[in-house]
mmCIF file of the N, C-alpha and C atoms, coordinates in Angstrom:
data_MODEL
# 
_entry.id   MODEL 
# 
loop_
_atom_site.group_PDB 
_atom_site.id 
_atom_site.type_symbol 
_atom_site.label_atom_id 
_atom_site.label_alt_id 
_atom_site.label_comp_id 
_atom_site.label_asym_id 
_atom_site.label_entity_id 
_atom_site.label_seq_id 
_atom_site.pdbx_PDB_ins_code 
_atom_site.Cartn_x 
_atom_site.Cartn_y 
_atom_site.Cartn_z 
_atom_site.occupancy 
_atom_site.B_iso_or_equiv 
_atom_site.pdbx_formal_charge 
_atom_site.auth_seq_id 
_atom_site.auth_comp_id 
_atom_site.auth_asym_id 
_atom_site.auth_atom_id 
_atom_site.pdbx_PDB_model_num 
ATOM 1   N N  . MET A 1 1  ? 133.264 79.529 111.455 1.00 0.00 ? 1  MET A N  1 
ATOM 2   C CA . MET A 1 1  ? 133.063 80.740 110.708 1.00 0.00 ? 1  MET A CA 1 
ATOM 3   C C  . MET A 1 1  ? 133.494 81.916 111.589 1.00 0.00 ? 1  MET A C  1 
ATOM 4   N N  . ASP A 1 2  ? 134.123 82.885 110.999 1.00 0.00 ? 2  ASP A N  1 
ATOM 5   C CA . ASP A 1 2  ? 134.618 84.058 111.701 1.00 0.00 ? 2  ASP A CA 1 
ATOM 6   C C  . ASP A 1 2  ? 133.456 84.889 112.254 1.00 0.00 ? 2  ASP A C  1 
ATOM 7   N N  . TYR A 1 3  ? 133.608 85.372 113.475 1.00 0.00 ? 3  TYR A N  1 
ATOM 8   C CA . TYR A 1 3  ? 132.585 86.168 114.150 1.00 0.00 ? 3  TYR A CA 1 
ATOM 9   C C  . TYR A 1 3  ? 132.171 87.381 113.321 1.00 0.00 ? 3  TYR A C  1 
ATOM 10  N N  . HIS A 1 4  ? 133.137 88.106 112.806 1.00 0.00 ? 4  HIS A N  1 
ATOM 11  C CA . HIS A 1 4  ? 132.841 89.327 112.052 1.00 0.00 ? 4  HIS A CA 1 
ATOM 12  C C  . HIS A 1 4  ? 132.132 89.011 110.724 1.00 0.00 ? 4  HIS A C  1 
ATOM 13  N N  . THR A 1 5  ? 132.456 87.885 110.135 1.00 0.00 ? 5  THR A N  1 
ATOM 14  C CA . THR A 1 5  ? 131.786 87.464 108.912 1.00 0.00 ? 5  THR A CA 1 
ATOM 15  C C  . THR A 1 5  ? 130.316 87.171 109.186 1.00 0.00 ? 5  THR A C  1 
ATOM 16  N N  . VAL A 1 6  ? 130.045 86.488 110.278 1.00 0.00 ? 6  VAL A N  1 
ATOM 17  C CA . VAL A 1 6  ? 128.666 86.172 110.658 1.00 0.00 ? 6  VAL A CA 1 
ATOM 18  C C  . VAL A 1 6  ? 127.889 87.462 110.913 1.00 0.00 ? 6  VAL A C  1 
ATOM 19  N N  . LYS A 1 7  ? 128.492 88.395 111.634 1.00 0.00 ? 7  LYS A N  1 
ATOM 20  C CA . LYS A 1 7  ? 127.835 89.669 111.920 1.00 0.00 ? 7  LYS A CA 1 
ATOM 21  C C  . LYS A 1 7  ? 127.555 90.444 110.634 1.00 0.00 ? 7  LYS A C  1 
ATOM 22  N N  . TYR A 1 8  ? 128.482 90.408 109.688 1.00 0.00 ? 8  TYR A N  1 
ATOM 23  C CA . TYR A 1 8  ? 128.299 91.095 108.410 1.00 0.00 ? 8  TYR A CA 1 
ATOM 24  C C  . TYR A 1 8  ? 127.139 90.479 107.625 1.00 0.00 ? 8  TYR A C  1 
ATOM 25  N N  . ILE A 1 9  ? 127.085 89.152 107.601 1.00 0.00 ? 9  ILE A N  1 
ATOM 26  C CA . ILE A 1 9  ? 125.998 88.465 106.902 1.00 0.00 ? 9  ILE A CA 1 
ATOM 27  C C  . ILE A 1 9  ? 124.661 88.788 107.560 1.00 0.00 ? 9  ILE A C  1 
ATOM 28  N N  . GLN A 1 10 ? 124.636 88.833 108.887 1.00 0.00 ? 10 GLN A N  1 
ATOM 29  C CA . GLN A 1 10 ? 123.408 89.175 109.590 1.00 0.00 ? 10 GLN A CA 1 
ATOM 30  C C  . GLN A 1 10 ? 122.948 90.593 109.236 1.00 0.00 ? 10 GLN A C  1 
ATOM 31  N N  . LYS A 1 11 ? 123.894 91.503 109.109 1.00 0.00 ? 11 LYS A N  1 
ATOM 32  C CA . LYS A 1 11 ? 123.566 92.878 108.732 1.00 0.00 ? 11 LYS A CA 1 
ATOM 33  C C  . LYS A 1 11 ? 122.946 92.909 107.334 1.00 0.00 ? 11 LYS A C  1 
ATOM 34  N N  . LEU A 1 12 ? 123.537 92.173 106.395 1.00 0.00 ? 12 LEU A N  1 
ATOM 35  C CA . LEU A 1 12 ? 122.998 92.104 105.041 1.00 0.00 ? 12 LEU A CA 1 
ATOM 36  C C  . LEU A 1 12 ? 121.590 91.508 105.029 1.00 0.00 ? 12 LEU A C  1 
ATOM 37  N N  . LEU A 1 13 ? 121.391 90.466 105.829 1.00 0.00 ? 13 LEU A N  1 
ATOM 38  C CA . LEU A 1 13 ? 120.072 89.845 105.912 1.00 0.00 ? 13 LEU A CA 1 
ATOM 39  C C  . LEU A 1 13 ? 119.034 90.815 106.467 1.00 0.00 ? 13 LEU A C  1 
ATOM 40  N N  . LYS A 1 14 ? 119.403 91.557 107.494 1.00 0.00 ? 14 LYS A N  1 
ATOM 41  C CA . LYS A 1 14 ? 118.486 92.535 108.091 1.00 0.00 ? 14 LYS A CA 1 
ATOM 42  C C  . LYS A 1 14 ? 118.089 93.590 107.064 1.00 0.00 ? 14 LYS A C  1 
ATOM 43  N N  . GLU A 1 15 ? 119.060 94.072 106.287 1.00 0.00 ? 15 GLU A N  1 
ATOM 44  C CA . GLU A 1 15 ? 118.770 95.062 105.253 1.00 0.00 ? 15 GLU A CA 1 
ATOM 45  C C  . GLU A 1 15 ? 117.831 94.485 104.194 1.00 0.00 ? 15 GLU A C  1 
ATOM 46  N N  . LYS A 1 16 ? 118.060 93.235 103.809 1.00 0.00 ? 16 LYS A N  1 
ATOM 47  C CA . LYS A 1 16 ? 117.214 92.569 102.814 1.00 0.00 ? 16 LYS A CA 1 
ATOM 48  C C  . LYS A 1 16 ? 115.790 92.404 103.345 1.00 0.00 ? 16 LYS A C  1 
ATOM 49  N N  . ILE A 1 17 ? 115.659 91.990 104.600 1.00 0.00 ? 17 ILE A N  1 
ATOM 50  C CA . ILE A 1 17 ? 114.349 91.836 105.224 1.00 0.00 ? 17 ILE A CA 1 
ATOM 51  C C  . ILE A 1 17 ? 113.614 93.172 105.254 1.00 0.00 ? 17 ILE A C  1 
ATOM 52  N N  . ASP A 1 18 ? 114.317 94.234 105.637 1.00 0.00 ? 18 ASP A N  1 
ATOM 53  C CA . ASP A 1 18 ? 113.708 95.563 105.690 1.00 0.00 ? 18 ASP A CA 1 
ATOM 54  C C  . ASP A 1 18 ? 113.245 96.024 104.310 1.00 0.00 ? 18 ASP A C  1 
ATOM 55  N N  . THR A 1 19 ? 114.066 95.776 103.282 1.00 0.00 ? 19 THR A N  1 
ATOM 56  C CA . THR A 1 19 ? 113.710 96.163 101.917 1.00 0.00 ? 19 THR A CA 1 
ATOM 57  C C  . THR A 1 19 ? 112.476 95.410 101.434 1.00 0.00 ? 19 THR A C  1 
ATOM 58  N N  . LEU A 1 20 ? 112.443 94.105 101.671 1.00 0.00 ? 20 LEU A N  1 
ATOM 59  C CA . LEU A 1 20 ? 111.304 93.296 101.242 1.00 0.00 ? 20 LEU A CA 1 
ATOM 60  C C  . LEU A 1 20 ? 110.032 93.668 102.008 1.00 0.00 ? 20 LEU A C  1 
ATOM 61  N N  . THR A 1 21 ? 110.175 93.938 103.294 1.00 0.00 ? 21 THR A N  1 
ATOM 62  C CA . THR A 1 21 ? 109.027 94.344 104.106 1.00 0.00 ? 21 THR A CA 1 
ATOM 63  C C  . THR A 1 21 ? 108.452 95.657 103.591 1.00 0.00 ? 21 THR A C  1 
ATOM 64  N N  . GLU A 1 22 ? 109.326 96.586 103.264 1.00 0.00 ? 22 GLU A N  1 
ATOM 65  C CA . GLU A 1 22 ? 108.878 97.873 102.731 1.00 0.00 ? 22 GLU A CA 1 
ATOM 66  C C  . GLU A 1 22 ? 108.146 97.686 101.397 1.00 0.00 ? 22 GLU A C  1 
ATOM 67  N N  . LYS A 1 23 ? 108.631 96.777 100.579 1.00 0.00 ? 23 LYS A N  1 
ATOM 68  C CA . LYS A 1 23 ? 107.988 96.515 99.299  1.00 0.00 ? 23 LYS A CA 1 
ATOM 69  C C  . LYS A 1 23 ? 106.574 95.981 99.489  1.00 0.00 ? 23 LYS A C  1 
ATOM 70  N N  . VAL A 1 24 ? 106.395 95.096 100.474 1.00 0.00 ? 24 VAL A N  1 
ATOM 71  C CA . VAL A 1 24 ? 105.064 94.565 100.759 1.00 0.00 ? 24 VAL A CA 1 
ATOM 72  C C  . VAL A 1 24 ? 104.158 95.686 101.278 1.00 0.00 ? 24 VAL A C  1 
ATOM 73  N N  . LYS A 1 25 ? 104.701 96.550 102.124 1.00 0.00 ? 25 LYS A N  1 
ATOM 74  C CA . LYS A 1 25 ? 103.904 97.658 102.662 1.00 0.00 ? 25 LYS A CA 1 
ATOM 75  C C  . LYS A 1 25 ? 103.440 98.611 101.571 1.00 0.00 ? 25 LYS A C  1 
ATOM 76  N N  . LEU A 1 26 ? 104.285 98.829 100.585 1.00 0.00 ? 26 LEU A N  1 
ATOM 77  C CA . LEU A 1 26 ? 103.931 99.740 99.500  1.00 0.00 ? 26 LEU A CA 1 
ATOM 78  C C  . LEU A 1 26 ? 102.947 99.118 98.524  1.00 0.00 ? 26 LEU A C  1 
ATOM 79  N N  . GLY A 1 27 ? 102.878 97.807 98.530  1.00 0.00 ? 27 GLY A N  1 
ATOM 80  C CA . GLY A 1 27 ? 101.928 97.104 97.678  1.00 0.00 ? 27 GLY A CA 1 
ATOM 81  C C  . GLY A 1 27 ? 102.603 96.299 96.597  1.00 0.00 ? 27 GLY A C  1 
ATOM 82  N N  . VAL A 1 28 ? 101.982 95.191 96.288  1.00 0.00 ? 28 VAL A N  1 
ATOM 83  C CA . VAL A 1 28 ? 102.464 94.314 95.217  1.00 0.00 ? 28 VAL A CA 1 
ATOM 84  C C  . VAL A 1 28 ? 101.337 94.133 94.202  1.00 0.00 ? 28 VAL A C  1 
ATOM 85  N N  . ASP A 1 29 ? 101.693 93.723 92.999  1.00 0.00 ? 29 ASP A N  1 
ATOM 86  C CA . ASP A 1 29 ? 100.718 93.627 91.917  1.00 0.00 ? 29 ASP A CA 1 
ATOM 87  C C  . ASP A 1 29 ? 99.825  92.386 92.000  1.00 0.00 ? 29 ASP A C  1 
ATOM 88  N N  . THR A 1 30 ? 100.419 91.275 92.421  1.00 0.00 ? 30 THR A N  1 
ATOM 89  C CA . THR A 1 30 ? 99.649  90.029 92.428  1.00 0.00 ? 30 THR A CA 1 
ATOM 90  C C  . THR A 1 30 ? 99.833  89.303 93.757  1.00 0.00 ? 30 THR A C  1 
ATOM 91  N N  . PHE A 1 31 ? 98.897  88.408 94.024  1.00 0.00 ? 31 PHE A N  1 
ATOM 92  C CA . PHE A 1 31 ? 98.991  87.597 95.235  1.00 0.00 ? 31 PHE A CA 1 
ATOM 93  C C  . PHE A 1 31 ? 100.190 86.658 95.167  1.00 0.00 ? 31 PHE A C  1 
ATOM 94  N N  . GLU A 1 32 ? 100.532 86.187 93.970  1.00 0.00 ? 32 GLU A N  1 
ATOM 95  C CA . GLU A 1 32 ? 101.698 85.317 93.799  1.00 0.00 ? 32 GLU A CA 1 
ATOM 96  C C  . GLU A 1 32 ? 102.981 86.056 94.166  1.00 0.00 ? 32 GLU A C  1 
ATOM 97  N N  . GLU A 1 33 ? 103.073 87.309 93.755  1.00 0.00 ? 33 GLU A N  1 
ATOM 98  C CA . GLU A 1 33 ? 104.246 88.116 94.103  1.00 0.00 ? 33 GLU A CA 1 
ATOM 99  C C  . GLU A 1 33 ? 104.318 88.325 95.618  1.00 0.00 ? 33 GLU A C  1 
ATOM 100 N N  . TYR A 1 34 ? 103.173 88.559 96.234  1.00 0.00 ? 34 TYR A N  1 
ATOM 101 C CA . TYR A 1 34 ? 103.108 88.706 97.690  1.00 0.00 ? 34 TYR A CA 1 
ATOM 102 C C  . TYR A 1 34 ? 103.615 87.448 98.391  1.00 0.00 ? 34 TYR A C  1 
ATOM 103 N N  . LYS A 1 35 ? 103.120 86.286 97.955  1.00 0.00 ? 35 LYS A N  1 
ATOM 104 C CA . LYS A 1 35 ? 103.547 85.023 98.568  1.00 0.00 ? 35 LYS A CA 1 
ATOM 105 C C  . LYS A 1 35 ? 105.049 84.801 98.374  1.00 0.00 ? 35 LYS A C  1 
ATOM 106 N N  . TYR A 1 36 ? 105.557 85.143 97.193  1.00 0.00 ? 36 TYR A N  1 
ATOM 107 C CA . TYR A 1 36 ? 106.984 84.979 96.909  1.00 0.00 ? 36 TYR A CA 1 
ATOM 108 C C  . TYR A 1 36 ? 107.831 85.847 97.841  1.00 0.00 ? 36 TYR A C  1 
ATOM 109 N N  . ILE A 1 37 ? 107.430 87.100 98.010  1.00 0.00 ? 37 ILE A N  1 
ATOM 110 C CA . ILE A 1 37 ? 108.190 88.014 98.873  1.00 0.00 ? 37 ILE A CA 1 
ATOM 111 C C  . ILE A 1 37 ? 108.121 87.565 100.334 1.00 0.00 ? 37 ILE A C  1 
ATOM 112 N N  . ILE A 1 38 ? 106.956 87.130 100.775 1.00 0.00 ? 38 ILE A N  1 
ATOM 113 C CA . ILE A 1 38 ? 106.820 86.626 102.147 1.00 0.00 ? 38 ILE A CA 1 
ATOM 114 C C  . ILE A 1 38 ? 107.723 85.411 102.353 1.00 0.00 ? 38 ILE A C  1 
ATOM 115 N N  . GLY A 1 39 ? 107.815 84.548 101.361 1.00 0.00 ? 39 GLY A N  1 
ATOM 116 C CA . GLY A 1 39 ? 108.721 83.398 101.441 1.00 0.00 ? 39 GLY A CA 1 
ATOM 117 C C  . GLY A 1 39 ? 110.173 83.825 101.558 1.00 0.00 ? 39 GLY A C  1 
ATOM 118 N N  . GLN A 1 40 ? 110.559 84.858 100.805 1.00 0.00 ? 40 GLN A N  1 
ATOM 119 C CA . GLN A 1 40 ? 111.926 85.372 100.901 1.00 0.00 ? 40 GLN A CA 1 
ATOM 120 C C  . GLN A 1 40 ? 112.195 85.940 102.290 1.00 0.00 ? 40 GLN A C  1 
ATOM 121 N N  . ILE A 1 41 ? 111.237 86.675 102.819 1.00 0.00 ? 41 ILE A N  1 
ATOM 122 C CA . ILE A 1 41 ? 111.395 87.253 104.162 1.00 0.00 ? 41 ILE A CA 1 
ATOM 123 C C  . ILE A 1 41 ? 111.569 86.148 105.189 1.00 0.00 ? 41 ILE A C  1 
ATOM 124 N N  . ARG A 1 42 ? 110.740 85.134 105.126 1.00 0.00 ? 42 ARG A N  1 
ATOM 125 C CA . ARG A 1 42 ? 110.837 84.028 106.084 1.00 0.00 ? 42 ARG A CA 1 
ATOM 126 C C  . ARG A 1 42 ? 112.168 83.292 105.968 1.00 0.00 ? 42 ARG A C  1 
ATOM 127 N N  . SER A 1 43 ? 112.641 83.106 104.757 1.00 0.00 ? 43 SER A N  1 
ATOM 128 C CA . SER A 1 43 ? 113.929 82.435 104.556 1.00 0.00 ? 43 SER A CA 1 
ATOM 129 C C  . SER A 1 43 ? 115.069 83.255 105.157 1.00 0.00 ? 43 SER A C  1 
ATOM 130 N N  . CYS A 1 44 ? 115.048 84.546 104.920 1.00 0.00 ? 44 CYS A N  1 
ATOM 131 C CA . CYS A 1 44 ? 116.086 85.425 105.479 1.00 0.00 ? 44 CYS A CA 1 
ATOM 132 C C  . CYS A 1 44 ? 116.028 85.432 107.004 1.00 0.00 ? 44 CYS A C  1 
ATOM 133 N N  . GLU A 1 45 ? 114.812 85.465 107.558 1.00 0.00 ? 45 GLU A N  1 
ATOM 134 C CA . GLU A 1 45 ? 114.664 85.436 109.014 1.00 0.00 ? 45 GLU A CA 1 
ATOM 135 C C  . GLU A 1 45 ? 115.167 84.121 109.597 1.00 0.00 ? 45 GLU A C  1 
ATOM 136 N N  . ASP A 1 46 ? 114.877 83.013 108.927 1.00 0.00 ? 46 ASP A N  1 
ATOM 137 C CA . ASP A 1 46 ? 115.362 81.707 109.394 1.00 0.00 ? 46 ASP A CA 1 
ATOM 138 C C  . ASP A 1 46 ? 116.887 81.656 109.390 1.00 0.00 ? 46 ASP A C  1 
ATOM 139 N N  . LEU A 1 47 ? 117.492 82.137 108.315 1.00 0.00 ? 47 LEU A N  1 
ATOM 140 C CA . LEU A 1 47 ? 118.947 82.143 108.232 1.00 0.00 ? 47 LEU A CA 1 
ATOM 141 C C  . LEU A 1 47 ? 119.546 83.050 109.300 1.00 0.00 ? 47 LEU A C  1 
ATOM 142 N N  . HIS A 1 48 ? 118.952 84.209 109.510 1.00 0.00 ? 48 HIS A N  1 
ATOM 143 C CA . HIS A 1 48 ? 119.422 85.143 110.540 1.00 0.00 ? 48 HIS A CA 1 
ATOM 144 C C  . HIS A 1 48 ? 119.366 84.479 111.920 1.00 0.00 ? 48 HIS A C  1 
ATOM 145 N N  . ARG A 1 49 ? 118.256 83.779 112.192 1.00 0.00 ? 49 ARG A N  1 
ATOM 146 C CA . ARG A 1 49 ? 118.087 83.083 113.475 1.00 0.00 ? 49 ARG A CA 1 
ATOM 147 C C  . ARG A 1 49 ? 119.128 81.967 113.625 1.00 0.00 ? 49 ARG A C  1 
ATOM 148 N N  . ASP A 1 50 ? 119.385 81.223 112.554 1.00 0.00 ? 50 ASP A N  1 
ATOM 149 C CA . ASP A 1 50 ? 120.388 80.153 112.603 1.00 0.00 ? 50 ASP A CA 1 
ATOM 150 C C  . ASP A 1 50 ? 121.775 80.707 112.888 1.00 0.00 ? 50 ASP A C  1 
ATOM 151 N N  . LEU A 1 51 ? 122.106 81.835 112.278 1.00 0.00 ? 51 LEU A N  1 
ATOM 152 C CA . LEU A 1 51 ? 123.410 82.461 112.527 1.00 0.00 ? 51 LEU A CA 1 
ATOM 153 C C  . LEU A 1 51 ? 123.512 82.959 113.972 1.00 0.00 ? 51 LEU A C  1 
ATOM 154 N N  . THR A 1 52 ? 122.419 83.492 114.493 1.00 0.00 ? 52 THR A N  1 
ATOM 155 C CA . THR A 1 52 ? 122.401 83.938 115.888 1.00 0.00 ? 52 THR A CA 1 
ATOM 156 C C  . THR A 1 52 ? 122.630 82.757 116.819 1.00 0.00 ? 52 THR A C  1 
ATOM 157 N N  . ASP A 1 53 ? 121.963 81.649 116.548 1.00 0.00 ? 53 ASP A N  1 
ATOM 158 C CA . ASP A 1 53 ? 122.149 80.446 117.356 1.00 0.00 ? 53 ASP A CA 1 
ATOM 159 C C  . ASP A 1 53 ? 123.592 79.940 117.272 1.00 0.00 ? 53 ASP A C  1 
ATOM 160 N N  . LEU A 1 54 ? 124.182 80.020 116.090 1.00 0.00 ? 54 LEU A N  1 
ATOM 161 C CA . LEU A 1 54 ? 125.577 79.616 115.915 1.00 0.00 ? 54 LEU A CA 1 
ATOM 162 C C  . LEU A 1 54 ? 126.496 80.457 116.785 1.00 0.00 ? 54 LEU A C  1 
ATOM 163 N N  . LEU A 1 55 ? 126.268 81.756 116.816 1.00 0.00 ? 55 LEU A N  1 
ATOM 164 C CA . LEU A 1 55 ? 127.105 82.631 117.633 1.00 0.00 ? 55 LEU A CA 1 
ATOM 165 C C  . LEU A 1 55 ? 126.929 82.349 119.121 1.00 0.00 ? 55 LEU A C  1 
ATOM 166 N N  . LYS A 1 56 ? 125.724 81.988 119.524 1.00 0.00 ? 56 LYS A N  1 
ATOM 167 C CA . LYS A 1 56 ? 125.478 81.686 120.933 1.00 0.00 ? 56 LYS A CA 1 
ATOM 168 C C  . LYS A 1 56 ? 126.215 80.421 121.370 1.00 0.00 ? 56 LYS A C  1 
ATOM 169 N N  . LYS A 1 57 ? 126.492 79.520 120.417 1.00 0.00 ? 57 LYS A N  1 
ATOM 170 C CA . LYS A 1 57 ? 127.186 78.273 120.736 1.00 0.00 ? 57 LYS A CA 1 
ATOM 171 C C  . LYS A 1 57 ? 128.697 78.456 120.782 1.00 0.00 ? 57 LYS A C  1 
ATOM 172 N N  . GLN A 1 58 ? 129.153 79.646 120.425 1.00 0.00 ? 58 GLN A N  1 
ATOM 173 C CA . GLN A 1 58 ? 130.584 79.911 120.414 1.00 0.00 ? 58 GLN A CA 1 
ATOM 174 C C  . GLN A 1 58 ? 130.892 80.983 121.444 1.00 0.00 ? 58 GLN A C  1 
ATOM 175 N N  . GLU A 1 59 ? 132.082 80.946 121.956 1.00 0.00 ? 59 GLU A N  1 
ATOM 176 C CA . GLU A 1 59 ? 132.517 81.984 122.879 1.00 0.00 ? 59 GLU A CA 1 
ATOM 177 C C  . GLU A 1 59 ? 133.944 82.378 122.539 1.00 0.00 ? 59 GLU A C  1 
ATOM 178 N N  . PRO A 1 60 ? 134.317 83.606 122.855 1.00 0.00 ? 60 PRO A N  1 
ATOM 179 C CA . PRO A 1 60 ? 135.686 84.028 122.531 1.00 0.00 ? 60 PRO A CA 1 
ATOM 180 C C  . PRO A 1 60 ? 136.719 83.235 123.327 1.00 0.00 ? 60 PRO A C  1 
ATOM 181 N N  . ASN A 1 61 ? 137.802 82.910 122.659 1.00 0.00 ? 61 ASN A N  1 
ATOM 182 C CA . ASN A 1 61 ? 138.920 82.227 123.288 1.00 0.00 ? 61 ASN A CA 1 
ATOM 183 C C  . ASN A 1 61 ? 140.024 83.258 123.473 1.00 0.00 ? 61 ASN A C  1 
ATOM 184 N N  . GLU A 1 62 ? 140.651 83.304 124.609 1.00 0.00 ? 62 GLU A N  1 
ATOM 185 C CA . GLU A 1 62 ? 141.679 84.308 124.874 1.00 0.00 ? 62 GLU A CA 1 
ATOM 186 C C  . GLU A 1 62 ? 142.920 84.119 124.007 1.00 0.00 ? 62 GLU A C  1 
ATOM 187 N N  . ASP A 1 63 ? 143.118 82.913 123.480 1.00 0.00 ? 63 ASP A N  1 
ATOM 188 C CA . ASP A 1 63 ? 144.229 82.675 122.564 1.00 0.00 ? 63 ASP A CA 1 
ATOM 189 C C  . ASP A 1 63 ? 143.920 83.322 121.231 1.00 0.00 ? 63 ASP A C  1 
ATOM 190 N N  . THR A 1 64 ? 144.948 83.661 120.501 1.00 0.00 ? 64 THR A N  1 
ATOM 191 C CA . THR A 1 64 ? 144.738 84.235 119.172 1.00 0.00 ? 64 THR A CA 1 
ATOM 192 C C  . THR A 1 64 ? 145.224 83.251 118.131 1.00 0.00 ? 64 THR A C  1 
ATOM 193 N N  . ASP A 1 65 ? 144.654 83.363 116.930 1.00 0.00 ? 65 ASP A N  1 
ATOM 194 C CA . ASP A 1 65 ? 145.101 82.483 115.858 1.00 0.00 ? 65 ASP A CA 1 
ATOM 195 C C  . ASP A 1 65 ? 146.334 83.086 115.187 1.00 0.00 ? 65 ASP A C  1 
ATOM 196 N N  . GLN A 1 66 ? 146.784 82.489 114.080 1.00 0.00 ? 66 GLN A N  1 
ATOM 197 C CA . GLN A 1 66 ? 148.012 82.938 113.430 1.00 0.00 ? 66 GLN A CA 1 
ATOM 198 C C  . GLN A 1 66 ? 147.914 84.348 112.885 1.00 0.00 ? 66 GLN A C  1 
ATOM 199 N N  . ARG A 1 67 ? 146.726 84.826 112.554 1.00 0.00 ? 67 ARG A N  1 
ATOM 200 C CA . ARG A 1 67 ? 146.572 86.164 111.995 1.00 0.00 ? 67 ARG A CA 1 
ATOM 201 C C  . ARG A 1 67 ? 146.511 87.225 113.088 1.00 0.00 ? 67 ARG A C  1 
ATOM 202 N N  . GLY A 1 68 ? 146.519 86.804 114.348 1.00 0.00 ? 68 GLY A N  1 
ATOM 203 C CA . GLY A 1 68 ? 146.452 87.748 115.437 1.00 0.00 ? 68 GLY A CA 1 
ATOM 204 C C  . GLY A 1 68 ? 145.036 88.137 115.823 1.00 0.00 ? 68 GLY A C  1 
ATOM 205 N N  . THR A 1 69 ? 144.046 87.465 115.255 1.00 0.00 ? 69 THR A N  1 
ATOM 206 C CA . THR A 1 69 ? 142.660 87.752 115.607 1.00 0.00 ? 69 THR A CA 1 
ATOM 207 C C  . THR A 1 69 ? 142.209 86.766 116.659 1.00 0.00 ? 69 THR A C  1 
ATOM 208 N N  . LYS A 1 70 ? 141.174 87.138 117.345 1.00 0.00 ? 70 LYS A N  1 
ATOM 209 C CA . LYS A 1 70 ? 140.652 86.262 118.389 1.00 0.00 ? 70 LYS A CA 1 
ATOM 210 C C  . LYS A 1 70 ? 140.155 84.971 117.784 1.00 0.00 ? 70 LYS A C  1 
ATOM 211 N N  . ALA A 1 71 ? 140.506 83.869 118.410 1.00 0.00 ? 71 ALA A N  1 
ATOM 212 C CA . ALA A 1 71 ? 140.015 82.557 117.972 1.00 0.00 ? 71 ALA A CA 1 
ATOM 213 C C  . ALA A 1 71 ? 138.711 82.268 118.718 1.00 0.00 ? 71 ALA A C  1 
ATOM 214 N N  . TRP A 1 72 ? 137.821 81.548 118.076 1.00 0.00 ? 72 TRP A N  1 
ATOM 215 C CA . TRP A 1 72 ? 136.550 81.180 118.710 1.00 0.00 ? 72 TRP A CA 1 
ATOM 216 C C  . TRP A 1 72 ? 136.518 79.684 118.915 1.00 0.00 ? 72 TRP A C  1 
ATOM 217 N N  . THR A 1 73 ? 136.051 79.295 120.098 1.00 0.00 ? 73 THR A N  1 
ATOM 218 C CA . THR A 1 73 ? 135.947 77.880 120.385 1.00 0.00 ? 73 THR A CA 1 
ATOM 219 C C  . THR A 1 73 ? 134.489 77.514 120.532 1.00 0.00 ? 73 THR A C  1 
ATOM 220 N N  . ARG A 1 74 ? 134.172 76.306 120.209 1.00 0.00 ? 74 ARG A N  1 
ATOM 221 C CA . ARG A 1 74 ? 132.787 75.832 120.272 1.00 0.00 ? 74 ARG A CA 1 
ATOM 222 C C  . ARG A 1 74 ? 132.490 75.284 121.658 1.00 0.00 ? 74 ARG A C  1 
ATOM 223 N N  . ILE A 1 75 ? 131.322 75.630 122.149 1.00 0.00 ? 75 ILE A N  1 
ATOM 224 C CA . ILE A 1 75 ? 130.853 75.083 123.418 1.00 0.00 ? 75 ILE A CA 1 
ATOM 225 C C  . ILE A 1 75 ? 129.944 73.911 123.086 1.00 0.00 ? 75 ILE A C  1 
ATOM 226 N N  . ALA A 1 76 ? 130.197 72.791 123.697 1.00 0.00 ? 76 ALA A N  1 
ATOM 227 C CA . ALA A 1 76 ? 129.387 71.597 123.402 1.00 0.00 ? 76 ALA A CA 1 
ATOM 228 C C  . ALA A 1 76 ? 128.070 71.643 124.104 1.00 0.00 ? 76 ALA A C  1 
# 
């Protein structure tokens, strides 16, 4: 997966987490809605963490791909 794509997805996830957190802070109508939102927050956080771990396993390669962008290689 492209580095910039991963960073963009992480940014979207962070915004979603912030929005959901704010909604919980402002109050929800039912306990079921609260549990649902907390589940969404946890899912987004898990995905964000997985993407971070993916980036840590990759490092920039000095070679470039056909599009002229930096290629990323996987570290075993």
